[in-house]
N, C-alpha and C positions, 0 to 999 in steps of 0.2 A: 680903479679903486685901489688904495694902498692898504695892505693888510699887514699886521704886525705879529700876531701870535701863531703858534703851531697849527691850530685848527684852521686859521685863515689861509696858511700856506697849503695845507691839504686841500682846502676848498678850491683854491686857485688851480692846483694840479688836477683836481677832479673835473673842473669846468673846462679844462683843455683836453680832456681825455674821455669823451663819451663813448660808451660801448656801441657795438653794432646792433641794429634792430634785432629783437628776439634773443638777445644775449644778456639780459638782466638790466635793462635800462631803468626800470622802476627802482631797483635797489640802489642804483647810482644816484638817481634823482632824490630818493628819500635820504640817503646818506649825505648827499650834498646839502640838502635842506637842514639836516641835523648839524653838519659842520658850520653852516651859515649861522644857525642859532647860537652855537657855542662861540663862534667868532664875533657875534654881535651884529651880524648883517641883517637888515630888515627882510622879513619873509617875502615882501613884494619884489624885492630885488633878486632874491634867490629863485623865485619862480618865473622870472622874466625871460627865461631862455626857452623859446618855443621849439617845437618839432619833436620828431621821434628820436629816441636815444637808445643806444646799445647798452644793455645792463651789465654784461660780463666785463667789458672794458672799464666801466664805471666802478664796479665792485672792486676790481683789481686796483684801480687808482685809489680807492678809499680803504683798501686793506680789509674788506669784508668779503664773505662768501656770497655766491649767488643766492643760496638758500636764505641767508640773512636779509638780502635785498628783497627777495620775494615776500618774506615775512613782513618787512616794513611796508611793502606795497599793499599787502592784504589788510594791514591796519591803518591805511591812509584815509579811511572814511570815504572811499570812493573818489578821492582826488587824483589818483593815478590810474590810468587805463592802459591796456596793452593791445597790441595788434599782432597777429601771427603772420600777416602778409609780408611779402618781400619789401624790404626797406622800412619795416615798422619795428616796433619794440615796445618801449614804454613812453608815455607822454602825460604831462600834467593836464588834467581835465580843462583847465582854463584855456588851453591852446587847442582843444579838440573841437570837432564839429559834430553835429547830431548823428551823422552817418557813422563816424568812428565810435561814438558812445554806444549806438545800437549794435554795432558789430561786436564790440567788447562784451556787452551784456549777453548777446546771443551765444557767444563762445563760452562764457562762464556758465550759462544755463545748460549748454550741451555737456560741458565737463561735469557739472553736478549730476546730470542724468547718468552719465557713465559711472560716477562714483556710487550712486545708489544701486545700479546694476551689480557692480563689483561687491558691494556690501551684501546683497542678496546671495550672490554666488558663494561668498565665504561662509555665511550662515548655513546655506543648504549643504555645502560640502561637510561642514561640521556635523550637521544632523545625520547625513548619509553615513558618516563614519561611526555613528552611535552616540555622538555627543548630545547633551541636553542643554538648551539655553534657557 
């Protein structure tokens, strides 16, 4: 595919430099999708690259932070999943299987439970210090 504009050149660079699994692949994938849209590349072509992707390398290639990438992943409408296992990272749901989706959902639920416990700890510590909520 021959690309002419700056966004297209950045997209080409991003597609050559996927981050390692667990290192911000989702951010790379989402930023690449954004660059593809800016460059006028059809979404179907932009999401046609299967597999797990490393997000830190992708974010660096796209000149965004890992946090920005995670934010984009969070707002992907469930289209980007992650895996914390060896060799995993981020993946478009189109290329995932049912086991990968279930594992991602289970880890998200586990993280949510941890956040709820932490919220309770913060409120209890406040109350114990005499604070009123």
